[in-house]
C-alpha positions as CSV (number, residue, x, y, z in Angstrom):
1,M,0.0,0.0,0.0
2,V,1.4,3.4,-1.0
3,L,0.8,7.0,0.1
4,D,1.5,9.7,-2.4
5,K,2.0,13.4,-1.6
6,R,-1.7,14.2,-1.8
7,R,-2.7,11.4,0.6
8,M,0.1,12.3,3.0
9,S,-1.3,15.8,3.0
10,L,-4.8,14.6,3.8
11,L,-3.4,12.4,6.6
12,H,-1.3,15.2,8.0
13,Y,-4.4,17.5,7.9
14,L,-6.5,15.0,9.8
15,Y,-3.7,14.6,12.3
16,Q,-3.5,18.3,12.9
17,Q,-7.2,18.6,14.0
18,N,-8.1,18.6,17.7
19,G,-11.4,17.0,16.9
20,S,-13.6,16.1,13.9
21,I,-13.7,17.9,10.6
22,G,-16.5,17.9,8.0
23,M,-16.3,17.0,4.3
24,E,-17.0,20.6,3.2
25,Q,-13.9,21.9,5.1
26,L,-11.8,19.1,3.7
27,K,-12.8,19.9,0.1
28,K,-12.1,23.5,0.7
29,Q,-8.8,23.0,2.4
30,L,-7.4,20.3,-0.1
31,G,-9.0,21.7,-3.3
32,V,-10.3,18.3,-4.5
33,S,-13.7,16.7,-4.9
34,Q,-15.6,14.6,-2.4
35,R,-15.2,11.5,-4.5
36,T,-11.4,12.0,-4.5
37,I,-11.3,12.5,-0.7
38,Y,-13.3,9.3,-0.1
39,Y,-11.0,7.4,-2.5
40,D,-7.9,8.8,-0.8
41,M,-9.3,7.8,2.6
42,D,-9.8,4.2,1.5
43,Q,-6.1,4.2,0.5
44,I,-5.1,5.8,3.8
45,N,-7.2,3.3,5.8
46,G,-5.4,0.5,4.0
47,W,-2.1,1.9,5.0
48,L,-3.3,2.4,8.6
49,E,-4.5,-1.2,8.8
50,Q,-1.2,-2.4,7.4
51,E,0.5,-0.4,10.3
52,H,-1.9,-1.9,12.8
53,L,-3.6,1.5,13.5
54,D,-7.2,2.4,13.7
55,P,-8.8,3.7,10.5
56,I,-10.2,7.2,10.0
57,Q,-13.4,7.5,12.1
58,K,-16.7,8.8,10.7
59,P,-19.6,8.5,13.1
60,Y,-23.0,9.1,11.6
61,G,-23.8,12.8,11.5
62,K,-20.3,13.9,12.6
63,G,-17.1,14.7,10.8
64,F,-13.9,12.7,10.2
65,F,-11.2,12.2,12.8
66,L,-8.4,10.0,14.0
67,T,-8.5,8.0,17.2
68,K,-6.3,9.1,20.1
69,E,-4.2,5.9,19.7
70,T,-3.6,6.6,16.0
71,V,-2.7,10.2,16.7
72,E,-0.1,9.2,19.3
73,A,1.4,6.5,17.1
74,L,1.4,8.3,13.8
75,P,4.5,10.5,14.1
76,E,6.7,7.5,14.7
77,K,5.1,5.5,12.0
78,L,5.6,8.2,9.5
79,T,9.2,8.6,10.5
80,L,9.9,4.9,10.3
81,Q,8.0,4.1,7.1
82,D,9.8,2.3,4.4
83,E,10.4,4.0,1.1
84,W,7.9,1.6,-0.5
85,D,5.2,3.2,1.6
86,Y,5.4,6.6,-0.2
87,R,4.9,7.5,-3.8
88,F,6.9,10.4,-5.0
89,S,5.2,13.3,-6.9
90,P,6.5,14.0,-10.4
91,E,8.4,17.1,-9.1
92,E,10.0,15.1,-6.2
93,R,10.9,12.2,-8.6
94,I,12.7,14.5,-11.1
95,K,14.7,16.2,-8.3
96,L,15.7,12.8,-6.7
97,T,16.7,11.5,-10.1
98,T,18.7,14.7,-10.8
99,L,20.5,14.1,-7.4
100,T,21.3,10.5,-8.3
101,L,22.8,11.5,-11.6
102,L,25.0,14.2,-10.0
103,T,26.2,12.4,-6.8
104,Q,27.2,9.0,-8.3
105,N,30.8,8.6,-9.3
106,K,29.8,6.3,-12.1
107,P,27.2,6.3,-14.9
108,S,23.6,5.6,-13.8
109,S,21.7,2.9,-15.6
110,V,18.0,3.2,-16.5
111,Q,17.3,0.3,-14.2
112,E,19.0,2.0,-11.3
113,L,17.2,5.3,-11.9
114,K,13.7,3.7,-12.2
115,D,14.2,1.5,-9.2
116,N,15.3,4.4,-7.1
117,V,11.9,6.2,-7.5
118,Q,9.7,3.2,-8.3
119,V,8.4,4.1,-11.7
120,S,8.1,2.4,-15.1
121,R,10.8,2.6,-17.9
122,G,8.6,4.9,-19.9
123,T,8.2,7.3,-17.0
124,I,11.9,7.5,-16.2
125,F,12.7,8.2,-19.9
126,R,10.3,11.2,-19.8
127,D,11.9,12.3,-16.6
128,I,15.4,12.1,-18.1
129,Q,14.3,14.3,-21.0
130,Q,13.1,17.0,-18.6
131,I,16.2,16.7,-16.5
132,N,18.3,17.2,-19.6
133,K,16.5,20.4,-20.4
134,D,16.9,21.7,-16.8
135,M,20.6,20.9,-16.7
136,E,21.3,22.9,-19.9
137,T,20.2,26.0,-18.1
138,S,22.9,25.4,-15.5
139,G,25.8,24.8,-17.9
140,L,25.7,21.0,-17.6
141,V,25.2,18.3,-20.2
142,L,23.5,14.9,-19.6
143,I,25.0,12.3,-21.9
144,H,24.4,8.6,-22.4
145,E,27.1,6.0,-22.5
146,N,26.9,2.3,-22.9
147,S,26.8,1.8,-19.2
148,G,24.3,4.5,-18.4
149,Y,23.8,8.3,-18.0
150,I,26.4,10.7,-16.7
151,V,26.6,14.5,-16.2
152,Q,29.4,16.5,-17.7
153,G,30.4,20.0,-16.7
154,Q,32.3,22.0,-14.1
155,E,32.3,20.8,-10.6
156,K,31.2,24.2,-9.2
157,D,28.1,24.1,-11.5
158,K,27.3,20.5,-10.4
159,R,27.6,21.6,-6.7
160,Q,25.2,24.5,-7.3
161,V,22.6,22.2,-8.8
162,I,23.1,19.6,-6.0
163,S,22.7,22.3,-3.4
164,D,19.6,23.8,-5.0
165,T,18.0,20.4,-5.4
166,I,18.6,19.3,-1.8
167,T,17.4,22.6,-0.5
168,S,14.2,22.4,-2.6
169,L,13.5,18.8,-1.5
170,L,14.0,19.7,2.2
171,T,12.0,22.8,2.2
172,D,9.1,21.5,0.1
173,N,8.6,18.4,2.3
174,N,7.2,18.4,5.8
175,N,8.0,14.8,6.6
176,D,11.1,12.8,7.7
177,H,10.7,10.4,4.8
178,M,12.5,12.7,2.3
179,K,15.4,13.1,4.8
180,Q,15.7,9.3,5.0
181,K,15.5,8.9,1.3
182,L,18.3,11.5,0.7
183,N,20.4,9.8,3.4
184,S,19.9,6.4,1.8
185,M,20.8,7.7,-1.7
186,L,23.9,9.6,-0.6
187,H,25.1,7.0,1.8
188,P,23.7,3.4,1.7
189,A,23.0,1.8,5.0
190,A,26.1,1.1,7.1
191,P,26.6,-2.2,8.9
192,T,26.6,-0.6,12.3
193,A,25.4,2.6,13.8
194,E,29.0,3.5,14.8
195,T,30.1,3.6,11.1
196,N,27.0,5.4,9.8
197,L,28.3,8.5,8.1
198,F,25.0,10.3,8.2
199,S,24.6,9.9,12.0
200,M,28.2,10.8,12.6
201,I,27.9,14.1,10.6
202,Q,24.6,15.0,12.3
203,D,26.4,14.8,15.6
204,E,29.2,17.0,14.2
205,I,26.8,19.7,13.0
206,A,25.1,19.6,16.3
207,A,28.5,20.1,18.0
208,L,29.2,22.9,15.5
209,E,26.0,24.7,16.7
210,G,27.4,24.6,20.2
211,V,30.8,25.9,19.2
212,L,29.2,28.8,17.2
213,N,26.4,29.3,19.7
214,V,23.7,29.3,17.0
215,S,20.7,27.1,16.2
216,F,20.3,26.3,12.5
217,T,16.8,25.9,11.0
218,E,15.9,22.2,10.4
219,D,16.3,22.4,6.6
220,M,19.6,24.2,6.9
221,F,20.8,21.6,9.5
222,Q,20.0,18.7,7.1
223,L,21.4,20.6,4.1
224,L,24.8,21.0,5.9
225,V,24.8,17.3,6.8
226,L,24.0,16.2,3.3
227,Q,26.5,18.6,1.7
228,I,29.3,17.4,4.0
229,M,28.4,13.8,3.1
230,I,28.7,14.7,-0.6
231,A,32.1,16.5,0.0
232,V,33.5,13.6,1.9
233,Q,32.6,11.0,-0.7
234,R,33.3,13.0,-4.0
235,K,36.6,13.5,-5.7
236,S,36.4,17.3,-5.5
237,H,39.9,18.5,-6.1
238,D,38.8,20.1,-9.4
239,L,36.3,22.3,-7.4
240,S,37.0,25.9,-8.2
241,L,35.4,28.8,-6.3
242,A,35.3,32.4,-7.4
243,V,36.9,33.7,-4.2
244,D,40.0,35.9,-4.4
245,K,42.8,36.1,-1.9
246,E,41.2,39.0,0.0
247,E,37.9,37.2,0.3
248,K,39.8,34.1,1.6
249,K,41.4,36.3,4.3
250,I,38.0,37.6,5.3
251,L,36.6,34.0,5.5
252,E,39.6,32.8,7.5
253,S,39.0,35.5,10.1
254,T,35.5,34.1,10.9
255,R,34.8,31.6,13.7
256,A,32.9,29.6,11.0
257,F,36.2,28.9,9.1
258,E,37.9,27.8,12.3
259,A,35.0,25.6,13.2
260,A,35.0,24.1,9.6
261,R,38.7,23.3,9.9
262,E,38.2,21.6,13.4
263,L,35.3,19.6,11.9
264,N,37.6,18.5,9.0
265,D,40.3,17.5,11.5
266,R,37.8,15.3,13.4
267,L,36.6,13.6,10.2
268,R,40.2,12.9,9.3
269,G,40.7,11.5,12.8
270,K,37.9,9.1,12.2
271,G,39.5,7.7,9.1
272,F,38.0,9.8,6.4
273,H,40.0,11.4,3.6
274,P,40.6,15.1,4.6
275,L,38.6,17.7,2.7
276,P,40.7,19.9,0.2
277,E,41.2,23.5,1.0
278,Q,38.5,24.6,-1.5
279,E,36.0,22.5,0.4
280,I,36.8,24.2,3.7
281,Y,36.1,27.6,2.1
282,L,32.9,26.3,0.6
283,L,31.8,24.8,3.9
284,T,32.6,28.1,5.6
285,I,30.4,30.0,3.1
286,Q,27.6,27.5,3.6
287,I,27.8,27.8,7.4
288,L,27.8,31.6,7.2
289,G,24.8,31.5,4.7
290,S,22.6,29.1,6.8
291,R,19.4,30.5,8.2
292,V,19.2,30.2,12.0
293,H,16.6,30.3,14.8
294,Y,18.8,32.5,16.9
295,D,22.3,33.9,16.9
296,P,23.2,36.0,20.0
297,R,26.4,37.2,18.4
298,T,24.8,40.6,17.4
299,G,27.8,42.6,18.6
300,S,30.2,41.4,15.8
301,N,33.2,43.7,15.3
302,M,33.7,42.7,11.7
303,K,33.6,45.7,9.4
304,A,31.0,44.2,7.1
305,M,28.7,43.4,9.9
306,E,29.0,46.9,11.4
307,Q,28.1,48.2,7.9
308,L,25.2,45.8,7.7
309,R,23.8,47.2,11.0
310,M,23.8,50.7,9.5
311,V,22.1,49.3,6.4
312,I,19.4,47.7,8.6
313,K,18.8,51.1,10.3
314,K,18.3,52.7,6.9
315,I,15.9,49.8,5.8
316,V,13.8,50.3,8.9
317,D,13.9,54.1,8.4
318,D,12.7,53.7,4.8
319,F,10.0,51.2,5.7
320,Q,8.6,53.5,8.4
321,V,8.6,56.4,6.0
322,T,7.0,54.4,3.2
323,A,4.5,52.6,5.4
324,C,3.8,55.8,7.5
325,I,4.2,53.9,10.8
326,I,6.6,54.0,13.7
327,F,7.9,50.8,15.3
328,E,7.8,51.1,19.1
329,E,10.2,48.2,19.7
330,R,12.5,49.2,16.9
331,K,15.8,47.9,18.5
332,Q,14.4,44.4,18.9
333,L,13.2,44.5,15.3
334,E,16.6,45.6,14.1
335,D,18.3,42.8,16.2
336,N,16.0,40.2,14.6
337,L,16.6,41.6,11.1
338,F,20.4,41.4,11.8
339,V,20.1,37.8,12.8
340,H,18.3,37.0,9.6
341,L,20.3,39.3,7.3
342,K,23.8,38.1,8.3
343,P,23.3,34.8,6.5
344,T,21.4,36.6,3.7
345,Y,24.5,38.7,3.2
346,Y,26.7,35.7,2.7
347,R,24.2,33.8,0.5
348,L,23.9,36.7,-1.9
349,K,27.6,37.6,-1.8
350,Y,28.6,34.0,-2.7
351,G,25.6,33.1,-4.9
352,L,24.0,30.6,-2.6
353,S,20.3,29.9,-3.5
354,L,17.4,30.1,-1.1
355,N,14.1,28.2,-1.7
356,N,11.4,30.2,0.1
357,Q,8.3,28.0,0.3
358,Y,6.3,31.0,1.7
359,Y,6.9,33.4,-1.2
360,Q,3.6,32.7,-2.9
361,D,1.7,32.9,0.4
362,I,3.2,36.2,1.3
363,Q,2.4,37.5,-2.2
364,T,-1.2,36.3,-1.9
365,H,-2.0,37.3,1.7
366,Y,0.3,40.2,2.3
367,P,1.0,41.9,-1.1
368,D,1.1,45.3,0.5
369,I,3.7,44.5,3.1
370,Y,5.8,42.7,0.4
371,D,5.6,45.7,-1.9
372,L,6.5,48.2,0.8
373,T,9.4,45.9,1.9
374,K,10.7,45.7,-1.6
375,R,10.8,49.5,-1.9
376,S,12.8,49.7,1.4
377,L,15.7,47.5,0.3
378,S,17.7,49.9,-2.0
379,H,20.4,50.4,0.7
380,L,20.8,46.6,1.1
381,E,21.1,46.2,-2.7
382,S,23.7,48.9,-2.8
383,F,25.7,47.4,0.1
384,I,25.8,43.9,-1.4
385,G,26.0,45.0,-5.0
386,K,23.2,42.7,-6.2
387,T,19.4,42.8,-6.7
388,I,17.6,41.2,-3.8
389,P,15.7,38.0,-5.1
390,K,12.0,37.8,-4.4
391,E,12.5,34.8,-2.1
392,E,14.8,36.8,0.2
393,T,12.5,39.8,0.0
394,A,9.6,37.6,1.1
395,Y,11.5,36.6,4.3
396,I,12.2,40.2,5.2
397,A,8.6,41.0,4.6
398,M,7.7,38.3,7.1
399,H,9.7,40.1,9.7
400,F,8.0,43.4,9.1
401,G,4.5,41.7,8.8
402,G,5.0,39.9,12.1
403,W,6.2,43.1,13.9
404,L,3.3,45.2,12.6
405,R,0.9,42.6,14.1
406,R,2.7,42.3,17.4
407,E,2.6,46.0,18.0
408,N,-1.2,46.1,17.6
409,Q,-1.7,43.8,20.6
410,T,-2.4,45.3,24.0
411,S,-4.7,42.7,25.7
412,V,-4.4,41.0,29.0
413,K,-2.6,37.7,28.7
414,K,-4.0,34.7,30.5
415,Y,-2.2,31.8,28.9
416,R,1.3,30.9,28.0
417,G,2.0,29.6,24.5
418,V,5.1,28.3,22.6
419,V,5.7,28.2,18.9
420,V,7.5,25.3,17.3
421,C,8.6,26.1,13.8
422,E,11.5,24.7,11.8
423,N,11.9,27.4,9.3
424,G,13.8,30.2,11.1
425,I,13.3,33.5,12.8
426,A,11.2,35.1,10.2
427,A,8.7,32.3,9.9
428,S,8.6,31.8,13.7
429,G,7.9,35.5,14.1
430,M,5.1,35.4,11.6
431,V,3.4,32.5,13.3
432,R,3.8,34.2,16.7
433,A,2.3,37.4,15.4
434,Q,-0.7,35.7,13.9
435,V,-1.4,33.7,17.0
436,E,-1.2,36.7,19.3
437,S,-3.4,38.7,17.0
438,L,-6.1,35.9,16.8
439,L,-5.8,34.9,20.5
440,P,-5.0,38.1,22.5
441,E,-5.3,36.1,25.8
442,I,-2.3,34.1,24.8
443,M,1.3,35.3,25.3
444,I,3.9,33.5,23.2
445,T,6.8,33.0,25.6
446,N,9.2,31.2,23.3
447,T,9.8,30.0,19.8
448,L,11.6,26.7,19.3
449,S,13.0,24.5,16.6
450,I,11.9,20.9,16.5
451,R,15.3,19.8,17.9
452,E,15.0,22.3,20.7
453,Y,11.5,21.1,21.5
454,N,12.6,17.5,21.6
455,N,15.6,18.2,23.8
456,Q,14.2,20.5,26.5
457,P,11.2,20.7,28.8
458,V,8.4,23.1,27.6
459,E,6.6,25.2,30.1
460,A,3.4,26.4,28.4
461,D,-0.4,26.0,28.5
462,I,-0.5,25.3,24.7
463,I,1.9,24.7,21.8
464,F,1.5,25.9,18.2
465,S,3.5,23.9,15.7
466,T,3.9,24.0,12.0
467,S,5.3,20.4,11.8
468,F,4.7,17.0,13.3
469,I,6.3,16.9,16.8
470,K,6.2,14.3,19.6
471,Q,3.3,14.6,22.0
472,K,4.3,15.7,25.5
473,Q,1.9,16.7,28.3
474,T,1.1,20.1,26.7
475,P,-1.6,20.1,24.1
476,I,-0.6,20.9,20.5
477,I,-2.4,23.0,17.9
478,Y,-1.1,22.4,14.3
479,L,-1.3,25.2,11.9
480,P,0.3,26.5,8.6
481,T,2.9,29.3,8.7
482,I,0.7,31.7,6.7
483,L,-3.0,31.5,7.8
484,N,-6.0,32.1,5.5
485,D,-9.4,32.9,6.9
486,A,-10.4,29.2,7.2
487,D,-7.2,28.5,9.1
488,R,-7.7,31.4,11.5
489,E,-11.2,30.3,12.3
490,S,-10.1,26.7,12.9
491,V,-7.1,27.8,15.1
492,V,-9.3,30.0,17.3
493,Y,-12.0,27.3,17.6
494,R,-9.6,24.5,18.4
495,T,-7.5,26.5,20.8
496,R,-10.4,27.8,22.8
497,R,-12.1,24.4,22.9
498,L,-8.9,23.2,24.6
499,L,-8.3,26.1,26.9
500,K,-12.0,26.9,27.7
501,P,-13.9,23.6,27.3
502,D,-16.8,25.0,29.6
503,A,-17.3,28.2,27.5
504,A,-20.8,28.6,26.2
505,G,-21.3,27.1,22.7
506,F,-18.8,24.2,22.9
507,H,-21.1,21.8,24.6
508,N,-24.5,22.6,23.2
509,I,-24.1,21.4,19.6
510,E,-25.9,18.1,20.3
511,G,-28.6,20.0,22.1
512,L,-29.1,22.3,19.2
513,M,-29.2,19.4,16.8
514,N,-31.8,17.6,18.9
515,I,-34.0,20.7,19.0
516,I,-33.7,21.2,15.2
517,N,-34.3,17.5,14.5
518,H,-37.5,17.6,16.7
519,H,-39.0,20.4,14.8
520,T,-37.9,19.8,11.2
521,E,-36.5,17.1,8.9
522,I,-32.7,17.2,8.5
523,Y,-31.5,16.2,5.1
524,D,-27.8,16.7,5.6
525,K,-27.0,16.2,9.3
526,E,-23.2,16.4,8.9
527,T,-23.1,19.6,7.0
528,L,-25.6,21.3,9.4
529,Q,-23.6,20.3,12.4
530,E,-20.4,21.5,10.8
531,K,-22.0,24.9,9.9
532,L,-23.3,25.2,13.5
533,E,-19.9,24.5,14.9
534,T,-18.4,27.1,12.6
535,F,-21.0,29.7,13.6
536,L,-20.6,29.0,17.3
537,S,-16.8,29.2,17.1
538,S,-17.2,32.6,15.3
539,Q,-19.0,33.8,18.4
540,H,-15.9,33.4,20.5
541,S,-14.2,36.6,19.4
542,F,-13.0,35.2,16.0
543,K,-12.0,38.2,13.9
544,K,-11.3,37.8,10.2
545,E,-8.4,39.4,8.5
546,T,-8.5,43.1,8.8
547,Y,-10.2,44.7,5.8
548,K,-7.8,47.0,3.9
549,P,-9.5,49.5,1.6
550,M,-8.3,50.3,-1.9
551,L,-6.8,53.7,-2.8
552,D,-9.9,54.8,-4.6
553,E,-12.0,54.2,-1.4
554,L,-9.8,56.9,0.4
555,L,-8.9,59.3,-2.3
556,T,-12.3,60.6,-3.6
557,K,-13.7,63.7,-5.2
558,E,-14.5,64.9,-1.6
559,T,-10.9,64.5,-0.4
560,I,-9.1,66.1,-3.3
561,Q,-8.5,69.9,-3.5
562,F,-6.8,72.3,-5.9
563,E,-5.2,75.6,-4.8
564,Q,-3.0,78.0,-6.7
565,E,-0.6,78.5,-3.7
566,V,-0.2,78.6,0.0
567,T,1.8,80.8,2.3
568,D,4.1,78.1,3.7
569,W,4.3,74.4,4.5
570,E,2.3,74.7,7.7
571,H,-0.5,76.3,5.7
572,A,-0.2,73.5,3.2
573,V,-0.6,70.8,5.9
574,R,-3.6,72.6,7.4
575,T,-5.3,73.1,4.0
576,A,-4.7,69.5,3.0
577,S,-6.2,68.2,6.2
578,A,-9.4,70.2,5.9
579,P,-11.5,67.5,4.1
580,L,-10.6,64.9,6.8
581,L,-11.6,67.3,9.5
582,Q,-14.9,68.0,7.8
583,L,-15.6,64.3,7.3
584,E,-14.6,63.7,11.0
585,N,-11.8,61.3,10.1
586,I,-9.4,63.3,12.3
587,Q,-9.4,65.8,15.1
588,E,-7.6,69.1,15.2
589,T,-5.0,67.5,17.5
590,Y,-3.9,65.3,14.6
591,V,-3.1,68.4,12.4
592,E,-1.1,69.9,15.2
593,A,0.8,66.6,15.7
594,M,1.8,66.4,12.0
595,I,3.1,70.0,12.1
596,D,5.0,69.3,15.3
597,N,6.6,66.2,13.7
598,I,7.8,68.2,10.7
599,R,9.2,70.9,13.1
600,E,11.0,68.3,15.1
601,N,12.2,65.9,12.4
602,G,12.6,68.1,9.4
603,P,11.3,67.6,5.9
604,Y,11.1,63.8,6.0
605,V,7.6,64.0,4.7
606,V,8.9,64.9,1.2
607,I,9.1,61.3,0.1
608,A,9.9,62.0,-3.6
609,P,10.3,65.0,-5.9
610,H,7.2,67.2,-5.8
611,I,5.4,64.9,-3.3
612,A,4.9,65.3,0.6
613,L,3.1,62.8,2.8
614,P,2.6,64.2,6.2
615,H,1.2,61.9,8.9
616,A,1.3,61.3,12.7
617,R,0.5,58.5,15.1
618,P,-3.1,57.1,15.2
619,E,-3.5,57.9,18.9
620,E,-2.8,61.6,18.2
621,G,-6.3,62.3,16.9
622,V,-7.4,59.7,14.2
623,D,-11.1,58.6,14.4
624,K,-11.4,56.9,11.0
625,L,-8.9,55.9,8.3
626,G,-8.6,58.6,5.7
627,M,-6.5,60.2,3.0
628,S,-6.6,63.6,1.3
629,L,-4.7,65.3,-1.4
630,L,-3.9,68.9,-2.0
631,H,-2.8,70.0,-5.5
632,L,-0.8,73.2,-5.7
633,K,0.0,75.1,-8.9
634,K,3.0,76.7,-7.1
635,P,5.1,74.3,-5.0
636,V,5.5,74.9,-1.3
637,S,9.0,74.5,0.4
638,F,9.4,72.3,3.5
639,S,13.0,73.5,3.9
640,D,15.4,75.9,2.2
641,Q,16.5,73.2,-0.3
642,D,14.9,72.9,-3.7
643,K,14.6,69.1,-3.3
644,H,12.1,69.7,-0.5
645,K,9.6,71.5,-2.6
646,A,6.2,69.8,-3.1
647,S,3.2,70.4,-5.3
648,L,1.2,67.3,-4.1
649,V,0.6,67.2,-0.4
650,I,-1.1,63.9,0.7
651,V,-2.3,63.6,4.3
652,L,-2.6,60.1,5.6
653,A,-4.6,59.3,8.8
654,A,-4.0,55.7,9.8
655,V,-5.9,54.0,12.6
656,D,-3.3,51.2,13.2
657,N,-0.2,49.7,11.7
658,E,-2.0,47.7,9.0
659,T,-5.4,48.9,7.7
660,H,-3.9,51.6,5.5
661,L,-1.2,49.5,3.9
662,Q,-3.0,48.3,0.8
663,A,-4.1,51.8,-0.3
664,L,-0.6,53.1,0.6
665,A,1.1,50.4,-1.5
666,Q,-1.2,51.3,-4.4
667,L,-0.3,55.0,-3.9
668,T,3.4,54.3,-3.8
669,E,3.2,52.2,-7.0
670,M,1.3,55.0,-8.7
671,L,3.8,57.6,-7.6
672,S,6.9,55.5,-8.5
673,N,6.2,56.1,-12.2
674,P,7.6,59.5,-13.3
675,G,5.0,59.7,-16.1
676,N,2.2,59.3,-13.5
677,T,3.8,62.1,-11.3
678,K,3.9,64.4,-14.4
679,Q,0.3,63.6,-15.1
680,L,-0.8,64.4,-11.6
681,L,1.2,67.7,-11.6
682,Q,-0.6,68.7,-14.8
683,A,-4.1,67.7,-13.5
684,E,-6.7,70.5,-13.7
685,K,-9.5,68.8,-11.8
686,A,-10.2,65.9,-9.4
687,E,-11.4,63.7,-12.2
688,D,-7.9,63.8,-13.8
689,I,-6.4,62.4,-10.6
690,L,-9.1,59.9,-10.0
691,K,-8.5,58.2,-13.4
692,L,-5.0,57.2,-12.2
693,V,-6.2,56.4,-8.7
694,T,-8.9,54.1,-10.1
695,H,-6.4,52.4,-12.4
696,Y,-4.0,51.5,-9.6
697,S,-6.8,50.4,-7.3
698,L,-8.1,48.0,-10.0
699,Q,-4.5,46.7,-10.4
700,G,-4.3,45.9,-6.7
701,G,-1.0,47.8,-6.4
702,E,0.7,45.6,-9.0
């Protein structure tokens, strides 16, 4: 009996529920038909029976769930399952075959390749054709000899593809099976545990964490293990790195280089061939570029790291100006960004790739924060000398997104929570922020990696985890890293059912069903019960994602004014604010606060040539979200410098750190085009401006 990726996803989802779940929710979550779900459940039940576990439960009129015994046994079963119990997806299959071709020191036969991923001869030939196309883009050539297939090309190009492929396999899979498969491919089972290279290198990387006083993310930990296994077993003397003498000196000055040399000495002491010099430099770069959960060494004296700290200050400055917000806990945000951006700096500098599995989710659920982050990274690009890839931008956006949500929380905390997340400080921060936003009564006291969770006691009332973890005494809520509305509703309901089982609404489903059944005929008992549970859970303070209005909902005919000129910048701010005062979006105190800010901080409100964006804090007199625009024929000066003259004065009144971000992102996108700015400056009436505003609102800021 086999479980493919889709069935594994269904089994994982059932495992993550603290109770039953209805068919409608399963269809919505998995994006497949009812017929497909029932078929997959039959296959899963066959596998569960094979593993001597209870099948999926489905009492009449209730949803689907796993028994307590199955839930407790499942993590170990999934960890120990044999490769024959899992069917690889086409994407996984191609990546594994690519890895086989690149890591074997001999030609790979068709029989070996198809046996490795358990497919037919025809399927493996189609996969080979795709792999050949993929390799051409990396400067490699797949050729066929009498004894099989072999890859030709430079060693550094092969290593890059190997690294990219392993990274992708580790980050795209949330189960231990892929790690076991990679281990078995790169190092066939040793006769005894003592001679198992994989286990030995795992111990070495764990010791390396202790030496460097860092905690690598789970995928980075496994990536380092697998890359060292490859280095130990490959003849890599022809490996050439584009690292000059000066760069080598810089690498040699790091603690990571010293630790890499010590690790090499220990491997040599255990009978392995020592790594060549180039491998030591490559390992150093990989260590420096690995994402971490924490790194307390924020006071580095290295010149580049001191410069990076200054760059981070400028990034936060730019984000605050662009997003029209002020971070209260700015130093902690900068420290967290520093921990994240240190390895980012090395990854970009030395061309290491990053597979960000959250990029699409960030683009879908937080496009405004992503866009504002992207516009704040010019100093980082100048510092590194390279364009920041979208995957790296998305991780930085997760930092800002998590911080924006944290700063909105002021509720009394009644319960202690811990987040277990294997994907680093940005992802952990995002989960933490979403949980505290949804459940203000919970204070997240710590964020842990899976290895940290397994190796230390956890003091908390509840645990929130993005991955399978061993059940301890504390109850666990499983959740994705980026939550949609259905996820939010489910997390709130499941958490409060655990923490507040006696709260009104959680015990009266059966009573309601009995009353309804007594007075009418129920045609679909399961769906009705599911809808009632959803409704009652929504009565327990569940709040959907904050609505963020479009730009054309804020800039309207009523909030746009045209004037020939004003006496000075203070007069400009007062005039521009008039529509918002009249509409009761703001109080007079807000106008005074904006003027005081400019007096105190200078002309920071001039965000681009001809454009000023005055604003103040929400608590200084904002009653409703609003935006107004003053168009001046004669520009007004915010200082004695020409670059601080503005003809467009746009007042923003934000009610919090988030609600205004979509409209602001659309405004920023509109103003970033010089042609649009010229068109706005030449406008004669409100309708001329609203044409552009409507266009960028319909585009969603893209």
